[in-house]
C-alpha positions as CSV (number, residue, x, y, z in Angstrom):
1,M,19.1,217.8,36.4
2,L,16.2,220.2,36.3
3,N,14.3,220.6,33.1
4,K,13.1,223.9,31.7
5,K,9.6,223.6,33.1
6,S,11.0,223.1,36.6
7,I,13.3,226.1,36.3
8,V,10.5,228.3,35.1
9,L,8.2,227.1,37.9
10,I,10.9,227.8,40.5
11,G,11.5,231.2,39.0
12,F,7.8,232.1,39.2
13,L,7.6,231.0,42.8
14,L,10.7,233.1,43.7
15,I,9.3,236.2,41.9
16,Y,6.0,235.7,43.7
17,A,7.7,235.3,47.1
18,F,9.9,238.4,46.8
19,A,7.3,240.6,45.1
20,K,5.0,240.6,48.0
21,A,5.3,243.8,50.1
22,Q,4.5,243.6,53.7
23,S,2.2,246.2,55.1
24,E,2.2,247.4,58.7
25,D,-0.9,248.5,60.5
26,I,-0.1,251.9,61.9
27,T,-2.7,253.9,63.9
28,V,-2.4,257.6,64.0
29,T,-4.6,259.5,66.4
30,D,-5.1,263.2,67.4
31,E,-5.3,264.6,70.9
32,S,-8.9,263.4,71.3
33,G,-8.0,259.8,70.4
34,R,-9.8,260.0,67.0
35,D,-8.2,257.8,64.3
36,L,-6.7,260.0,61.5
37,K,-5.9,257.2,59.2
38,T,-8.3,256.6,56.4
39,D,-8.6,253.7,54.0
40,A,-7.2,255.8,51.1
41,Q,-4.3,257.2,53.1
42,Q,-1.7,255.4,55.1
43,F,0.9,257.0,57.5
44,V,4.3,256.9,55.9
45,D,7.5,257.3,57.9
46,P,10.1,258.8,55.5
47,L,13.0,257.9,57.8
48,R,12.1,254.2,58.2
49,P,14.1,253.0,55.2
50,A,17.2,255.1,56.3
51,R,16.9,253.6,59.8
52,A,16.6,250.1,58.5
53,A,19.7,250.6,56.3
54,F,21.6,252.2,59.2
55,Y,20.8,249.3,61.5
56,A,21.8,246.8,58.8
57,A,25.1,248.6,58.3
58,A,25.8,248.7,62.1
59,L,25.1,245.0,62.6
60,P,24.2,242.6,59.8
61,G,20.7,241.3,60.2
62,L,19.6,244.1,62.5
63,G,17.8,245.9,59.6
64,Q,15.8,242.8,58.9
65,A,14.9,242.5,62.6
66,Y,13.9,246.1,62.5
67,N,11.6,245.3,59.6
68,K,10.2,242.3,61.6
69,D,11.5,239.9,58.9
70,Y,13.0,237.5,61.4
71,W,13.0,234.6,59.0
72,K,15.7,236.4,56.9
73,L,18.2,236.4,59.8
74,P,19.4,232.8,59.1
75,I,19.9,233.6,55.4
76,V,21.9,236.8,56.2
77,Y,24.1,235.1,58.8
78,G,24.4,231.9,56.7
79,A,25.6,233.9,53.6
80,L,28.0,236.0,55.6
81,G,29.3,233.1,57.7
82,T,30.0,231.0,54.6
83,G,32.0,233.8,53.1
84,V,34.0,234.4,56.3
85,F,34.6,230.6,56.6
86,F,36.0,230.3,53.1
87,A,38.2,233.4,53.6
88,I,39.7,232.2,56.8
89,D,40.2,228.6,55.5
90,S,41.8,229.9,52.3
91,D,44.1,232.2,54.3
92,K,45.2,229.3,56.5
93,E,46.0,227.1,53.5
94,F,47.8,230.0,51.8
95,K,50.0,230.5,54.8
96,R,50.6,226.7,55.0
97,Y,52.0,226.6,51.5
98,R,53.9,229.9,51.9
99,N,55.6,228.6,55.0
100,A,56.5,225.4,53.2
101,F,58.0,227.3,50.3
102,K,60.0,229.5,52.7
103,D,61.3,226.5,54.5
104,R,62.4,224.9,51.2
105,L,64.2,228.1,50.1
106,A,66.0,228.2,53.5
107,G,67.1,224.6,53.1
108,R,64.9,223.3,55.9
109,I,62.6,220.2,55.6
110,D,59.0,221.4,54.9
111,E,55.8,219.6,55.7
112,F,55.4,218.4,52.1
113,T,58.7,216.6,52.1
114,I,58.7,213.0,53.3
115,I,61.9,211.4,54.7
116,D,62.0,207.6,54.1
117,E,63.8,205.1,56.3
118,N,67.1,205.5,54.4
119,G,67.0,209.3,55.0
120,D,66.2,210.2,51.4
121,P,63.8,213.2,51.0
122,T,60.9,212.9,48.7
123,Q,59.0,216.1,47.8
124,I,55.3,215.8,47.4
125,F,55.1,219.2,45.6
126,T,57.7,220.8,43.5
127,D,58.7,224.5,44.0
128,N,56.4,225.5,41.2
129,G,53.6,223.4,42.7
130,L,54.0,225.3,46.0
131,I,53.9,228.6,44.2
132,D,50.8,227.6,42.2
133,A,49.0,226.5,45.5
134,Q,49.8,229.9,47.1
135,D,48.3,231.7,44.1
136,F,45.2,229.5,44.1
137,F,44.4,230.0,47.8
138,R,45.3,233.7,47.6
139,R,42.8,234.2,44.8
140,R,40.2,232.1,46.6
141,K,40.6,234.2,49.8
142,E,40.3,237.4,47.8
143,L,37.2,236.1,46.1
144,A,35.6,235.0,49.4
145,I,36.3,238.5,50.9
146,L,34.7,240.2,47.8
147,I,31.6,238.0,47.9
148,T,31.3,238.5,51.7
149,A,31.5,242.3,51.2
150,G,28.9,242.0,48.4
151,M,26.6,240.1,50.7
152,Y,27.0,242.7,53.4
153,V,26.1,245.5,51.0
154,L,23.2,243.4,49.6
155,Q,21.6,242.9,53.1
156,I,21.8,246.7,53.7
157,L,20.0,247.3,50.4
158,E,17.4,244.6,51.1
159,A,16.6,246.1,54.5
160,N,16.3,249.6,53.0
161,V,14.0,248.5,50.1
162,D,11.9,246.2,52.3
163,A,11.4,249.1,54.8
164,H,10.4,251.3,51.9
165,L,8.0,248.9,50.3
166,S,6.4,247.8,53.6
167,Q,4.8,251.2,54.0
168,Y,2.7,250.9,50.9
169,N,-0.9,250.1,51.4
170,V,-1.3,246.7,49.7
171,S,-5.0,246.0,49.0
172,D,-6.4,242.5,48.9
173,D,-8.5,243.6,46.0
174,L,-5.4,243.6,43.7
175,T,-3.4,240.4,43.4
176,F,-0.4,239.5,41.2
177,A,0.5,235.8,41.2
178,P,2.0,233.2,38.9
179,D,-0.5,231.2,36.9
180,I,0.0,227.6,35.9
181,H,-2.7,225.6,34.2
182,A,-2.8,222.5,32.0
183,D,-3.5,223.0,28.3
184,D,-6.9,221.5,27.4
185,L,-5.7,220.3,23.9
186,G,-2.6,218.6,25.1
187,Q,-0.6,217.6,28.1
188,A,1.6,220.6,28.2
189,F,1.5,223.2,31.0
190,R,1.1,226.9,30.3
191,Y,3.0,229.4,32.6
192,G,2.2,233.0,33.0
193,F,1.2,235.7,35.4
194,K,-2.3,236.6,36.5
195,L,-3.3,240.1,37.6
196,T,-6.7,240.2,39.4
197,Y,-8.7,243.2,40.6
198,H,-11.8,242.7,42.7
199,I,-14.5,245.3,42.5
200,D,-17.0,245.4,45.3
């Protein structure tokens, strides 16, 4: 079980990892080949976020590939694939219990009824048990579909926001990072954030 300090440390590291915006080096030249980009001004493509969102909506992960964040592709497909797997598995189990319940209502032997050597049937689940199992797997399927749809929308938003933030000129003179240091008077650790600005 993680203690509070470990949770805070993991939280700081996650915030630091996701707070870093990626900048792209874009060169803008005129007809003579002279560089028009200055240190104070960076070329901004206003349609880049919309393109990234469109690509992510057309094919999950394509927006992240457009942003050159290839390391996010396994996360996107892992999240969506897990949701799809649980939805398909829950649907299969739901149909299994529903078919058994239909067989039992029609007077046929279902898969949850065992016939012993004397020909006496023994039901593993009662009728109410089959109904409860159907309700459980139907709810699980609906929840998996809802979570998968949420992940699909989330990866579109992530691609859009990342494409928007990646166009900002991030200077190395300004840094924002978690700060962890030991207390001089005791053995406790102090957690916080450090904002550093370097002046040349």
